[in-house]
N, C-alpha and C positions, 0 to 999 in steps of 0.2 A: 785251546784247537782252534784251528780254520777248518771249514769244508768249502767245496765248491761242487756242485752237479752239473755237469755239462750234457745236454741231450740235445739231438736233431731237430730243428725246430718244426719241420716238414714230417717228420714220424709221430711229434708231439701233435701236431694240426691233422693227422690224418692225409697227410697230402700223398704220401707214399703208396697207399692201397694195402697194406700189410696190418692187419685189423690187429693181431696177435703184439705186433712191435708196438704199436699205437698204444694198445692196453697198458702194456707194460712201461712203456715210456710215460703215461699219465699217471701211473700209481708212483714211479721214482719223484715226479714232480709234486704231488699232492703229499707226497711222506715228507718230502723236503719241505716245503711249504710249512705243516707241520711242526715239524722239529724247527724252523727257524722263528716260528711263532713263539714257540716254549725251550729255546734255546738254553736260556738261563739256567733251566732245573738239571741240565746234565754238564754244566761249566762249558758250552760253547762258546766262542767268542761270534764267531762270524760265519754265516752259511750263504753263499751266493747261488743262484741258479742262473746258468747260463742257456740260452738257446743259439745253438749253433748254426748256421746258415752252410748251404755248400759253398765251396770256395773259400770259409776262411780258416785259418790255420789252426784250426784244433779247439778254437775257441777261448783259450787261457786269460780269462778276465781276471781275476781274483790271485790265482795261483799257477807261478810259472811251470806247468808240466803238462805235457802234452804226449800223449801214448802213441807208438808207430808201431806199424807192423810192415812184413813185405809182403806183397801179393802180387804174382807174377810178375817178379821181378821189379816191382814198382812200389815205391814207398806210401804206405795208406796211413793217414792220421784218425783215429779215433774220434768220432763226433760225440761218443756216448761213453762218460769215464766221469768216477768219482773220486774227488783228488781231497786229501786231507793233509793239513800239515799238523804237526804237534807241537807244544811249548818249547821243543828242543829247535827246532828247524827241520825236523825230518817228515819226509813226503811219504804216504801210504797214495797208492794208485788202482783202482779198480776200474779194469776195462770192462769186466762182463756184467750184463744184466742182473744176473744170479747174483751175483756177489754184492753189488751196487744195492740192490731191493734187500738182501738180508742184512748189511750194514746198516742201512737206514730204518728199516723194520726193528733191529736192535735197540736202535736209538730211541725209536718210539717208546719201545717196550721199557726201556730205561727212564724215559720221562713220565708213564704211566706209575712207577712206583714210588715216585717223589709227589706226586698230586692226588687228589679227589676227583679233579677234572678230565671229564672222558677227551682223551688225546688220542684216540686211536683211530685208525684212517682204515678206511672199509677199500679192501683191494678188490681188482678186477680179477675174475674167474681165471684169464690167463695168468696174471702175477701171483695168485695164491699156490696155481698149479706148479710153477716155477719156482715158487720154495719148497715146495714138498716133494719134486724131482728129486 
């Protein structure tokens, strides 16, 4: 299985001024980095983390899937998404931050069951609240 987390680079860096979105974006990236480090514990082949910048076409770096929606009669490409490809070539795409964080934390839970090392990731208050909502 392969995964790619795509996030807005400016959100991750806090440039948009939305502290809530920045905290959740950073949680996603911290979780993905931890999963990438211990990916063998859960049979994951690859995990890519892509920082998307404004003007880039969705940021598909490793897996060729981009989420789009229509806003005010305009096509809008999602800059934050988690794309997964299974061994049969099927794709799952999660464009919602809550779903992304849920999938990533479940992977960390699976890793925790496979090792004695502490692989947990401390979530921000915002991330923890999002998961509990």
